[in-house]
C-alpha positions in Angstrom: 0.0 0.1 0.0 1.5 3.5 -1.0 4.3 1.6 -2.6 5.5 0.1 0.6 7.5 -3.2 0.1 6.8 -6.3 1.8 7.2 -10.1 1.3 4.5 -11.9 -0.4 4.4 -15.6 0.5 3.5 -18.2 -2.2 4.2 -22.0 -2.9 7.0 -22.3 -5.3 5.6 -23.3 -8.7 8.6 -22.5 -10.9 12.2 -23.7 -10.8 14.7 -21.9 -8.7 16.2 -19.7 -11.3 12.9 -18.7 -13.0 13.7 -14.9 -12.5 17.1 -15.1 -14.2 15.4 -16.7 -17.3 13.2 -13.7 -17.9 15.4 -12.0 -20.3 16.4 -15.0 -22.3 12.6 -15.8 -22.8 11.7 -12.1 -23.5 10.9 -13.3 -27.3 8.1 -15.4 -25.9 6.4 -12.7 -24.0 2.7 -12.3 -24.8 2.0 -9.5 -22.5 1.6 -6.0 -24.2 2.6 -4.1 -20.9 4.8 -4.3 -17.9 3.9 -7.9 -17.0 5.7 -10.9 -18.3 3.4 -13.5 -19.4 4.0 -16.7 -21.6 1.1 -18.9 -22.8 3.1 -22.1 -22.1 5.8 -21.2 -19.5 8.6 -24.0 -19.4 9.7 -22.5 -16.0 6.7 -24.1 -14.4 7.4 -27.4 -12.7 5.1 -30.2 -13.0 3.8 -30.0 -9.2 3.5 -26.1 -10.1 1.1 -26.8 -13.0 -1.1 -28.6 -10.6 -0.8 -25.9 -7.8 -1.6 -23.2 -10.3 -4.5 -25.0 -11.8 -6.2 -25.1 -8.6 -4.9 -21.8 -7.4 -3.2 -23.4 -4.5 0.0 -21.7 -5.0 -1.5 -18.5 -3.6 -2.7 -20.1 -0.4 0.3 -18.9 1.8 -0.9 -15.2 1.0 -3.8 -15.9 3.8 -1.0 -15.2 6.2 -0.2 -12.1 4.5 -4.0 -11.1 5.1 -3.9 -12.0 8.7 -0.6 -9.9 9.0 -2.2 -6.9 7.4 0.1 -6.5 4.5 -2.7 -7.6 2.0 -6.5 -7.8 1.6 -8.7 -10.5 0.3 -9.7 -8.1 -2.5 -7.5 -5.8 -4.4 -4.9 -5.3 -7.3 -2.3 -8.2 -7.4 1.0 -7.1 -5.8 3.3 -5.7 -8.4 7.1 -6.3 -8.6 9.4 -3.3 -7.9 10.7 -3.4 -11.4 7.0 -3.2 -12.5 6.3 -0.4 -10.2 9.2 1.7 -11.5 7.6 1.7 -14.9 4.3 3.1 -13.7 2.7 6.5 -14.8 0.8 8.7 -12.5 -2.5 7.1 -13.5 -1.4 3.4 -12.9 0.5 4.5 -9.7 -3.3 4.9 -8.2 -3.3 1.0 -8.0 -1.1 1.4 -5.0 -3.4 3.4 -2.9 -5.1 0.2 -1.3 -3.6 -3.0 -0.1 -2.8 -5.6 -2.7 -5.2 -8.7 -2.6 -5.6 -12.4 -3.1 -8.2 -11.7 -5.9 -9.6 -8.8 -7.9 -12.0 -7.6 -10.7 -9.4 -8.7 -13.3 -9.0 -12.2 -12.0 -12.5 -13.1 -12.4 -12.8 -11.2 -15.7 -10.4 -13.0 -17.9 -7.2 -13.5 -16.0 -4.3 -13.7 -18.4 -6.3 -13.5 -21.2 -6.8 -9.5 -20.6 -4.5 -6.9 -22.0 -2.5 -4.8 -19.5 -4.6 -1.9 -20.4 -7.7 -3.7 -19.4 -6.2 -5.1 -16.4 -5.0 -1.7 -15.1 -8.6 -0.2 -16.0 -10.4 -2.9 -13.9 -7.9 -2.5 -10.8 -8.6 1.3 -11.0 -12.2 0.9 -11.4 -12.1 -1.1 -8.1 -10.0 1.3 -6.4 -12.1 4.4 -7.2 -15.5 2.8 -6.6 -14.8 0.6 -3.5 -18.1 -1.2 -2.2 -18.2 -3.9 0.4 -20.8 -5.7 -1.7 -18.8 -5.6 -4.6 -15.8 -7.0 -2.7 -18.2 -9.9 -1.3 -19.3 -10.4 -5.1 -15.7 -10.8 -6.2 -14.8 -13.2 -3.5 -17.9 -15.2 -4.5 -17.1 -15.3 -8.2 -13.5 -16.3 -7.1 -14.5 -19.4 -5.3 -16.9 -20.3 -8.3 -14.0 -19.8 -10.7 -11.5 -21.9 -8.7 -14.3 -24.9 -7.8 -15.1 -25.3 -11.3 -11.6 -26.0 -12.4 -11.5 -29.6 -11.2 -14.1 -31.7 -9.0 -11.5 -34.2 -8.4 -9.8 -32.1 -5.8 -13.1 -30.7 -4.2 -12.0 -31.4 -0.7 -8.7 -29.7 -0.8 -10.3 -26.6 -2.5 -13.2 -26.5 -0.2 -11.0 -26.3 2.9 -9.1 -23.3 1.1 -12.7 -21.7 0.4 -13.7 -22.1 4.2 -10.5 -20.5 5.3 -11.1 -17.4 3.1 -14.7 -17.2 4.5 -13.5 -17.3 8.0 -11.0 -14.5 7.1 -13.7 -12.6 5.3 -16.1 -12.7 8.2 -13.3 -11.6 10.3 -12.6 -8.3 7.9 -16.2 -7.8 7.5 -16.7 -7.7 11.5 -13.5 -5.7 12.0 -11.7 -3.1 9.7 -14.0 -3.2 6.6 -16.7 -2.1 9.0 -14.5 0.7 10.6 -13.6 2.0 7.3 -17.3 2.1 6.3 -18.0 4.0 9.6 -15.2 6.4 9.0 -16.6 7.2 5.5 -20.0 7.8 6.7 -18.8 10.1 9.1 -16.6 12.1 6.8 -18.6 12.1 3.5 -22.0 13.3 2.3 -24.8 10.6 2.5 -25.3 8.2 -0.6 -27.2 9.9 -3.5 -29.9 7.8 -5.3 -27.6 6.4 -8.0 -25.1 5.3 -5.4 -27.8 3.5 -3.5 -28.8 2.1 -7.0 -25.5 0.8 -7.3 -25.3 -0.8 -4.1 -28.5 -2.6 -4.7 -27.5 -3.9 -8.0 -24.3 -5.5 -6.4 -26.0 -7.1 -3.5 -28.6 -8.5 -6.0 -26.0 -9.7 -8.2 -24.3 -11.3 -5.0 -27.5 -13.1 -4.0 -27.6 -14.5 -7.6 -23.9 -15.9 -7.4 -24.4 -17.6 -4.2 -27.7 -19.2 -5.3 -27.3 -23.0 -5.7 
């Protein structure tokens, strides 16, 4: 948040010297922005492909959430060299805590262009809503759970852990943030009330069996 560095926890899914291979693999980079992405990354190990398919490589970041360096929902944490290339507009991604998931993760993930990913991140930063965050978390669970029914028990355990953390966040810091905003800002106008209503309705539809 605000450009502060922190250590992000993650299960290793690549070979040990993966970062040193980036320069040699630049010709295979499919990203049109600051990120480095490959359609089929040879640096990912066999176990790493399994972890990534189920999004289990991100599981340790729940400890980052508990420690306060990350949030459940927010822009994904950028690397220092990526931040160095940010313009003034993109730098607004750093105004909030980075998250485990966000709008672009449920809207196409690696299929999105850099510009589209940034646009979705900034949309979340500028139009934060508790109901929208809950909707993003719910859609993330749906996306992960739909990838492989064979590993339902492992993913269900992860989902339950995220759910408990979310409930703790709603009961604590998020509610305090909402209270502060309510005390320091004007009451919601009608369009804002409508936006909240639409988000809550969408959330209910997502959670329906």
